[in-house]
C-alpha positions as CSV (number, residue, x, y, z in Angstrom):
1,M,7.5,6.8,31.3
2,T,3.1,5.3,30.5
3,T,3.3,2.0,30.9
4,Y,-0.2,-0.4,30.6
5,K,-1.3,-3.5,32.6
6,W,-0.6,-6.8,30.8
7,N,-2.5,-8.8,33.0
8,Y,-3.2,-8.1,36.8
9,E,0.7,-8.4,37.9
10,E,2.5,-6.6,35.6
11,E,2.3,-3.0,33.9
12,V,4.9,-2.5,30.8
13,T,6.0,0.2,28.5
14,I,4.1,0.7,25.1
15,Q,7.1,-1.1,23.5
16,E,6.7,-4.0,25.4
17,Y,3.0,-3.8,24.6
18,V,3.9,-4.5,21.5
19,K,6.8,-7.0,21.4
20,R,5.1,-9.4,23.1
21,L,1.5,-8.9,20.4
22,H,3.5,-9.6,17.6
23,P,4.2,-13.4,18.3
24,L,0.6,-13.6,19.0
25,V,-0.6,-12.4,16.1
26,A,2.8,-12.6,13.5
27,D,2.5,-17.5,14.3
28,P,-0.5,-17.7,13.9
29,V,-0.7,-15.8,10.8
30,R,2.2,-17.4,8.8
31,N,1.1,-20.9,10.1
32,V,-2.6,-19.9,8.8
33,W,-0.8,-19.2,5.4
34,E,1.6,-22.2,5.8
35,F,-1.4,-24.2,6.2
36,E,-3.1,-22.3,2.7
37,G,-5.9,-21.2,5.6
38,D,-6.7,-24.2,7.8
39,M,-5.7,-22.7,11.4
40,L,-4.8,-24.7,14.5
41,M,-7.3,-24.4,17.5
42,S,-3.5,-22.7,19.1
43,D,-3.7,-20.7,16.8
44,F,-6.6,-19.4,17.5
45,Q,-6.4,-19.3,20.9
46,K,-3.3,-16.7,20.9
47,L,-4.9,-14.6,18.4
48,N,-7.9,-14.1,20.5
49,E,-6.2,-13.4,23.4
50,A,-3.7,-10.6,21.0
51,S,-7.7,-9.6,20.2
52,N,-8.5,-9.2,24.3
53,R,-5.0,-7.5,24.7
54,L,-5.9,-5.1,22.0
55,N,-8.7,-4.5,23.6
56,N,-7.5,-3.6,26.7
57,L,-4.4,-1.6,25.6
58,I,-7.4,0.9,23.9
59,D,-9.3,1.3,26.7
60,Q,-6.4,1.7,28.7
61,I,-5.3,4.6,26.2
62,E,-8.5,6.3,26.2
63,N,-9.2,6.2,29.3
64,N,-6.1,7.6,30.4
65,K,-6.3,10.5,27.2
66,P,-9.8,11.3,27.4
67,D,-9.1,13.1,24.1
68,L,-7.6,10.5,22.4
69,K,-9.7,8.4,20.6
70,V,-8.9,5.4,18.6
71,V,-10.6,5.2,15.2
72,E,-11.8,2.3,14.3
73,S,-11.1,0.8,10.4
74,N,-13.7,-1.8,10.1
75,E,-16.2,1.4,9.3
76,E,-18.0,0.9,5.3
77,E,-16.6,3.0,3.2
78,P,-18.6,5.4,1.1
79,H,-19.3,4.3,-2.5
80,S,-19.7,6.6,-5.0
81,E,-23.5,5.8,-7.4
82,G,-22.3,4.4,-10.9
83,A,-18.7,3.1,-9.9
């Protein structure tokens, strides 16, 4: 079974990785929703940690399987003229 580094001393399965990421993302997003857009510093820190961990996971996936590249979804879609 493939494992991924969670930190310097610990490797976990992809399922465990996702379970650990969930509260880092879900809780802050829920709080932002409840506070009508205001964000607590602790929530910002959790989202920042989740972002860093996702970037590390993507690097690990691409390094282990060079033929598998993660597709960037923030690219602009082509606009049709006259729309």
